[in-house]
C-alpha positions, 0 to 999 in steps of 0.5 A: 499499500503506498500510504504506508511508505514513509519516504516522501511523507517523512521529509515533508513532515520534517521540512514543514516542522522546520519552517514552523519552528524557525521562520514563522516564530521570527515573523511573529515575534518581529511584531511589537505591541501598540502599548508597552506595559507601564510599571506600576508604582509600589505605593500601598493603597489606602483602605477604608472600612466600608459602612454597609447601609443596612 
């Protein structure tokens, strides 16, 4: 049965994974995010007791 012959399909599988793991991630990682995350201050938030209305 020809579908059990791994000779052409294994090379196609290997080359496609090489493309997926080398070329495509570099193209995706070259994009920059529009808003870089800002550093949050380390100030403590002032907490106040909450008086329930009932």
